[in-house]
C-alpha positions in Angstrom: 17.3 152.3 -92.0 20.0 154.8 -92.2 21.4 156.0 -95.4 24.9 155.4 -94.1 23.7 151.5 -93.6 22.3 151.4 -97.4 25.5 152.9 -98.7 27.9 151.2 -96.6 26.4 147.5 -96.2 24.1 147.3 -99.0 26.1 149.2 -101.6 22.9 151.3 -102.8 23.1 155.0 -104.0 21.9 157.0 -101.3 18.7 158.7 -101.7 18.5 162.3 -102.8 17.5 164.6 -99.7 13.9 165.4 -99.2 12.7 169.0 -99.3 11.7 170.8 -96.2 8.0 171.5 -95.8 9.1 175.2 -95.9 10.7 174.6 -99.1 8.9 175.0 -102.5 10.0 173.8 -105.9 10.8 176.4 -108.4 8.2 176.9 -111.1 10.3 179.3 -113.4 10.7 177.2 -116.7 14.0 179.1 -117.0 15.3 178.1 -113.6 14.5 174.4 -114.6 16.4 174.8 -117.5 19.5 176.4 -115.7 19.0 173.3 -113.0 19.9 170.9 -116.2 23.1 173.0 -116.9 24.6 172.6 -113.7 27.5 170.3 -113.6 26.9 167.2 -111.3 30.7 165.9 -111.2 32.0 166.0 -107.7 35.5 167.7 -107.3 38.6 165.6 -106.7 38.6 166.9 -103.3 35.1 166.2 -102.7 35.6 162.4 -104.0 38.4 161.5 -101.6 36.8 162.9 -98.6 33.8 160.8 -99.4 36.0 157.6 -100.0 37.8 158.3 -96.7 34.6 158.8 -94.8 33.2 155.6 -96.3 36.3 153.4 -95.5 36.3 154.8 -91.9 32.5 153.8 -91.6 33.1 150.4 -92.9 36.1 149.7 -90.4 34.0 151.2 -87.5 30.9 149.1 -88.2 33.2 145.7 -88.6 34.7 146.5 -85.4 31.5 146.9 -83.8 30.2 143.5 -84.8 33.3 141.6 -83.9 33.2 143.1 -80.6 29.4 142.3 -80.1 30.1 138.7 -81.3 33.1 138.4 -78.9 31.2 139.7 -76.0 28.3 137.5 -76.6 30.7 134.3 -77.1 32.6 135.2 -73.6 29.4 135.7 -71.8 28.2 132.3 -73.3 31.3 130.5 -72.5 31.7 131.9 -68.9 31.1 128.8 -66.6 28.4 129.5 -63.7 30.1 129.4 -60.4 28.9 126.7 -58.2 27.9 127.8 -54.4 30.1 125.3 -52.6 28.3 126.2 -49.4 24.8 125.8 -50.3 23.4 122.3 -49.6 21.7 120.3 -52.6 18.1 119.8 -52.2 16.6 116.6 -51.1 13.7 115.7 -53.4 10.6 113.9 -51.9 11.4 110.9 -53.6 15.0 110.7 -52.4 13.9 111.8 -49.0 11.4 108.6 -49.1 13.7 106.1 -50.3 16.5 107.1 -47.6 13.8 106.5 -45.2 13.1 103.1 -46.7 16.7 102.4 -46.2 16.2 102.9 -42.3 13.1 100.4 -42.7 15.4 98.0 -44.6 18.3 97.8 -42.1 15.4 97.4 -39.2 14.1 94.5 -41.3 17.8 93.0 -41.4 17.5 93.4 -37.5 14.5 91.4 -37.2 16.0 88.7 -39.5 19.0 88.5 -37.2 16.8 88.2 -33.9 14.7 85.7 -35.9 17.7 83.4 -36.5 19.1 84.1 -32.9 15.7 82.8 -31.3 15.7 79.7 -33.8 19.0 79.0 -33.0 18.3 79.2 -29.3 21.0 82.0 -29.0 20.7 84.7 -26.6 18.8 87.7 -27.5 18.1 90.9 -25.6 14.5 91.5 -26.0 15.2 95.3 -25.2 16.9 95.4 -28.4 13.8 94.2 -30.1 11.6 96.7 -28.2 14.3 99.7 -29.4 13.8 98.5 -33.2 10.0 97.9 -32.8 9.7 101.7 -31.3 11.6 102.8 -34.5 9.4 101.3 -36.7 6.2 102.7 -34.8 7.5 106.3 -34.7 9.6 106.8 -37.6 8.4 104.5 -40.1 4.6 104.1 -39.3 3.7 107.5 -37.7 6.0 109.6 -39.9 6.9 108.1 -43.2 3.9 106.0 -43.8 1.5 108.9 -42.8 3.4 111.2 -45.4 2.8 108.6 -48.0 -0.9 108.3 -46.9 -1.5 112.1 -46.9 0.6 113.1 -49.9 1.5 110.4 -52.3 -1.5 107.9 -52.6 -4.3 110.4 -52.8 -2.6 112.0 -56.0 -2.4 108.6 -57.6 -6.0 107.8 -56.7 -7.5 111.0 -57.8 -5.5 110.4 -61.2 -6.7 106.7 -61.6 -3.2 105.5 -61.6 -2.1 102.4 -60.0 -5.4 102.2 -57.7 -5.2 98.8 -56.9 -1.2 98.9 -56.1 -2.1 101.8 -53.6 -5.1 99.9 -52.1 -2.8 97.0 -51.6 -0.2 99.4 -50.1 -2.5 100.9 -47.7 -4.0 97.6 -46.3 -0.3 96.5 -45.7 0.5 99.9 -43.7 -2.4 98.9 -41.5 -1.2 95.2 -41.1 2.3 96.3 -40.3 0.7 98.5 -37.5 -0.9 95.4 -36.2 2.1 93.2 -36.2 4.1 96.1 -34.5 1.8 96.2 -31.6 2.0 92.3 -31.3 5.8 92.5 -31.6 6.0 95.3 -28.9 3.6 93.5 -26.6 5.8 90.4 -26.6 9.0 92.1 -26.4 7.8 94.0 -23.5 6.6 91.3 -21.6 9.9 89.3 -21.7 8.0 86.0 -22.1 7.3 83.6 -24.9 10.2 85.0 -27.1 10.2 82.3 -29.7 6.4 83.6 -30.7 8.3 86.6 -31.9 9.9 84.4 -35.0 6.8 84.1 -37.0 6.2 87.6 -36.5 9.5 88.9 -37.5 9.3 86.9 -40.7 6.0 87.9 -41.7 6.7 91.4 -41.3 10.0 91.2 -43.4 8.3 89.2 -46.0 5.9 92.0 -46.4 7.9 94.9 -46.2 10.6 94.1 -48.6 8.3 94.0 -51.9 6.4 96.6 -50.2 9.1 99.1 -50.2 10.4 98.0 -53.7 7.2 98.4 -55.4 6.9 102.1 -53.8 10.4 102.9 -54.9 9.9 101.6 -58.6 6.3 102.3 -59.3 4.8 104.6 -56.9 7.3 107.3 -56.4 8.1 107.6 -60.1 4.2 107.8 -61.1 3.7 110.3 -58.3 6.6 112.6 -59.5 5.1 112.2 -63.2 1.9 113.3 -62.0 2.7 116.4 -59.6 4.8 118.5 -61.9 8.2 120.1 -61.1 7.5 123.1 -59.1 4.9 121.1 -56.6 7.5 118.5 -56.3 10.0 121.0 -54.9 7.5 122.4 -52.7 6.6 119.2 -51.2 10.3 118.4 -50.4 10.0 121.5 -48.2 6.7 120.1 -46.7 8.6 116.9 -45.8 11.5 118.7 -44.5 9.6 120.7 -42.1 7.3 118.0 -41.2 10.0 115.8 -40.2 11.6 118.7 -37.9 7.9 119.1 -36.4 7.4 115.4 -35.6 10.8 113.9 -34.9 13.0 117.0 -34.1 15.9 118.8 -36.0 17.9 115.8 -36.7 15.3 113.1 -36.8 16.8 111.3 -39.9 20.0 111.1 -38.4 18.8 110.1 -34.9 17.1 107.3 -36.4 20.2 106.0 -38.4 22.3 106.3 -35.2 19.6 104.2 -33.3 19.7 101.5 -35.9 23.5 101.6 -35.9 23.8 101.0 -32.3 21.3 97.8 -32.5 23.2 96.4 -35.2 26.3 96.8 -33.3 24.7 94.8 -30.3 23.6 92.2 -32.5 27.2 91.7 -34.0 25.8 92.7 -37.8 27.5 96.1 -38.0 30.1 95.3 -40.3 28.9 95.3 -43.7 31.8 93.3 -45.2 30.6 90.2 -43.2 27.6 89.9 -45.7 29.8 89.4 -48.8 29.3 86.1 -50.3 
């Protein structure tokens, strides 16, 4: 601690200067006596100079402290600039739930198609084939494959929601079987009424299926995997989507769903308001 700091801040008297290693203490008794008789009182000029120096030092120290505090506060209060041009990251959970949104809209298409057949209204079976194709390529071969490869094994290895995951796996397989049958009947152009129970069964299974994944499986997975690995998986999902579905795979799937909805007359959301 500097002598100036002790003197200015702590108010203590300065320590006497240390002797150099090359200096020696006088051993002559007479010199010691003479040293006692040396007057210690400073002159008025020396006292005024010392007082002026101390006042200047205190003022300088105060300015430094205030300046540091102001700089620190300014740095703290300066808002971070947002990069408006950068796109927000899509997390794996958000990605999977957006894909469930596509599934839900196809379930609505199946429901509308079943209602038309039950009422003996006209139904273009090519629309059913297109919807089943979306289920096969977008939902089963892409979305569910990601769940089976990345999501379910993590829960199973941690012994979390094991029975639920086993049920979801069975439903994935059963869904593929139903999709095969829907595609076969719709492509044949005959026996269209046989599609009705298939539509109803598929819809009945997948609505609670997707809801359990959204509210139980995905949150548990995020808890287990950790933040960094979760972010990396989001990038993996994006790369996989581009590899399997093309650069705009999700957007193309949504556009195809919208086309089928328009053809069936169920594209106006306001019509579903009670």
